[in-house]
Wavefront OBJ file of the C-alpha trace (Angstrom):
o trace
v 0.000 0.000 0.000
v 1.466 3.347 -1.084
v 1.504 6.145 1.496
v 2.336 9.861 1.452
v 3.335 11.323 4.829
v 3.161 15.050 5.587
v 4.557 16.185 8.940
v 6.817 19.188 9.623
v 8.398 17.818 12.811
v 11.368 15.766 11.636
v 11.363 13.291 14.533
v 7.673 12.521 14.224
v 7.914 12.311 10.439
v 10.739 9.787 10.660
v 8.838 7.890 13.324
v 5.767 7.643 11.102
v 7.891 6.443 8.198
v 9.522 3.731 10.307
v 6.218 2.523 11.749
v 4.507 2.394 8.369
v 7.389 0.573 6.699
v 7.580 -1.925 9.559
v 3.985 -2.898 8.809
v 4.487 -3.347 5.094
v 3.467 0.082 3.775
v 5.449 1.729 0.997
v 6.146 5.363 1.882
v 6.386 6.967 -1.553
v 6.885 10.523 -0.263
v 7.516 12.255 3.059
v 7.145 16.039 3.015
v 7.162 18.862 5.555
v 5.049 21.623 3.982
v 1.783 22.287 2.186
v 3.047 22.977 -1.350
v 5.162 19.803 -1.372
v 2.182 17.808 -0.115
v -0.012 19.173 -2.905
v 2.554 18.118 -5.517
v 2.968 14.658 -3.992
v -0.763 13.963 -3.847
v -1.286 15.199 -7.388
v 1.590 13.304 -8.980
v 1.715 10.117 -6.911
v -1.976 9.443 -6.195
v -1.226 7.350 -3.062
v -3.477 4.683 -1.584
v -3.633 6.793 1.586
v -2.105 10.013 2.907
v -1.174 10.656 6.554
v -1.223 14.415 7.006
v -0.625 16.851 9.860
v -3.405 19.453 10.002
v -0.928 22.281 10.558
v 1.896 22.571 8.046
v 4.175 25.336 6.783
v 3.987 27.936 5.434
v 0.943 29.078 7.437
v 1.111 26.659 10.407
v -2.675 27.007 10.723
v -4.669 24.477 8.711
v -2.458 24.187 5.640
v -2.403 20.386 5.667
v -6.188 20.176 5.927
v -6.700 22.665 3.073
v -4.336 20.792 0.778
v -6.034 17.478 1.614
v -9.511 18.881 0.923
v -8.336 20.372 -2.383
v -6.746 17.062 -3.389
v -9.972 15.178 -2.584
v -11.871 17.635 -4.760
v -9.620 16.678 -7.677
v -9.524 12.972 -6.767
v -12.866 12.154 -5.073
v -12.506 9.664 -2.254
v -8.713 10.011 -1.978
v -8.075 8.385 1.442
v -6.686 10.873 3.966
v -5.901 10.447 7.653
v -5.421 13.805 9.372
v -3.299 14.075 12.506
v -3.904 16.867 14.997
v -2.416 17.934 18.315
v -5.800 18.990 19.665
v -9.509 18.228 19.217
v -10.730 20.619 16.520
v -14.362 19.887 15.652
v -14.365 22.364 12.755
v -11.476 20.520 11.100
v -13.249 17.185 11.449
v -16.430 18.631 9.963
v -14.672 20.220 6.991
v -12.733 17.041 6.295
v -15.960 15.057 6.043
v -18.010 17.684 4.221
v -17.720 16.041 0.791
v -19.448 12.921 2.215
v -17.140 10.664 0.223
v -15.788 8.660 3.162
v -12.199 7.351 3.313
v -11.214 9.987 5.877
v -9.888 9.886 9.384
v -9.142 12.378 12.144
v -6.738 11.161 14.815
v -4.978 12.893 17.679
v -1.197 12.640 17.504
v -1.074 10.983 20.913
v -2.707 7.927 19.319
v 0.348 7.315 17.150
v 2.140 5.959 20.231
v -0.414 3.132 20.191
v 1.077 1.615 17.063
v -1.554 -1.094 16.628
v -4.392 1.444 16.787
v -2.604 3.830 14.426
v -1.929 1.141 11.824
v -5.475 -0.169 12.117
v -6.791 3.359 11.507
v -4.577 3.861 8.456
v -5.800 0.589 6.977
v -9.461 1.327 7.644
v -9.232 4.787 6.088
v -7.439 3.325 3.054
v -10.291 0.808 2.752
v -12.861 3.620 2.615
v -13.966 3.924 6.244
v -14.624 7.142 8.153
v -12.718 7.126 11.446
v -12.940 9.752 14.179
v -10.695 9.831 17.237
v -12.587 8.695 20.378
v -11.781 12.029 22.084
v -13.316 13.904 19.147
v -16.445 11.765 19.390
v -16.686 12.334 23.163
v -16.314 16.081 22.651
v -19.059 16.092 20.027
v -21.421 14.117 22.242
v -20.868 16.534 25.113
v -21.321 19.597 22.933
v -24.508 18.460 21.181
v -26.111 16.529 24.015
v -29.406 18.452 23.867
v -29.539 19.200 20.154
v -32.167 17.994 17.713
v -32.331 15.410 16.327
v -29.592 13.734 18.379
v -31.591 13.949 21.591
v -34.173 11.586 20.088
v -31.621 8.772 20.206
v -31.744 6.289 23.061
v -28.616 5.800 25.203
v -27.966 2.516 23.378
v -28.284 4.199 19.988
v -25.940 6.986 21.074
v -23.398 4.365 22.083
v -23.716 2.702 18.676
v -23.364 6.047 16.892
v -20.317 6.877 18.992
v -18.613 3.637 17.960
v -19.782 4.141 14.381
v -18.047 7.533 14.421
v -14.840 5.760 15.405
v -15.077 3.823 12.155
v -16.166 0.519 13.695
v -18.021 -2.009 11.566
v -21.280 -3.527 12.784
v -19.398 -6.704 13.685
v -16.834 -4.752 15.729
v -19.542 -2.733 17.478
v -21.437 -5.922 18.305
v -18.307 -7.451 19.826
v -17.632 -4.307 21.881
v -21.203 -4.150 23.191
v -21.589 -7.937 23.667
v -24.681 -8.172 21.470
v -25.448 -9.722 18.109
v -24.591 -8.091 14.804
v -28.303 -8.241 13.971
v -29.042 -6.089 17.024
v -26.483 -3.508 15.913
v -27.987 -3.472 12.430
v -31.368 -2.721 14.003
v -29.911 0.074 16.133
v -28.157 1.502 13.065
v -31.355 1.551 11.051
v -33.137 3.292 13.941
v -30.358 5.888 14.062
v -30.587 6.525 10.329
v -34.371 6.879 10.551
v -34.278 9.289 13.500
v -31.632 11.417 11.794
v -33.681 11.471 8.603
v -31.066 9.639 6.549
v -32.764 7.837 3.693
v -30.955 5.053 1.849
v -29.098 6.401 -1.162
v -26.677 5.068 -3.749
v -24.658 8.289 -3.560
v -24.457 9.029 0.168
v -22.874 6.805 2.792
v -25.366 6.921 5.657
v -22.708 6.072 8.226
v -20.767 9.152 7.122
v -23.915 11.268 7.214
v -24.769 10.003 10.684
v -21.368 11.111 11.954
v -21.848 14.450 10.177
v -25.007 14.889 12.250
v -22.710 15.195 15.260
v -20.577 17.792 13.569
v -23.362 19.901 12.108
v -25.934 19.806 14.918
l 1 2 3 4 5 6 7 8 9 10 11 12 13 14 15 16 17 18 19 20 21 22 23 24 25 26 27 28 29 30 31 32 33 34 35 36 37 38 39 40 41 42 43 44 45 46 47 48 49 50 51 52 53 54 55 56 57 58 59 60 61 62 63 64 65 66 67 68 69 70 71 72 73 74 75 76 77 78 79 80 81 82 83 84 85 86 87 88 89 90 91 92 93 94 95 96 97 98 99 100 101 102 103 104 105 106 107 108 109 110 111 112 113 114 115 116 117 118 119 120 121 122 123 124 125 126 127 128 129 130 131 132 133 134 135 136 137 138 139 140 141 142 143 144 145 146 147 148 149 150 151 152 153 154 155 156 157 158 159 160 161 162 163 164 165 166 167 168 169 170 171 172 173 174 175 176 177 178 179 180 181 182 183 184 185 186 187 188 189 190 191 192 193 194 195 196 197 198 199 200 201 202 203 204 205 206 207 208 209 210 211 212 213 214
């Protein structure tokens, strides 16, 4: 699997490269600024990009902007954003095209190598993965908002795990219930959030967006 890495801190960038290579990924480019990232994504078309939100020259949201622009040119280009802090606006903008294959992970999670690699693989496979701390923050912020407040505690738990990119099977295992039960909860969530089945929109992505846009 071909990966582009964008991180301005040399030690972390080298650490990411070593981890990815140790797990069989091919790092085709490792850059430290926005313009170089844009060129790499355009010319190399990687299977997944691991990108710091804040890159030179602006050190604000340069990495995010480049990633969003690249996904506009190559719809569904898998991108995993890394951030030092929980930034709900960044997560919302990253998911706004509703194409899936995106992830938002706090940098602290990289130290859990197994979780980091699992996230990279799931994003590359088309999943939408939000950091658990981001999900917790969203739940706290929108606790009384419509239509999220119509969800039962069990449905909120399912949606929380869904936002972390878990499959129905993984959610069922975590909650010690059957996959059929999770499928029922998921359908109830989609119905309460007004998400009709569509060939174009991924309802799991839209359900997570309900957190971000409430």
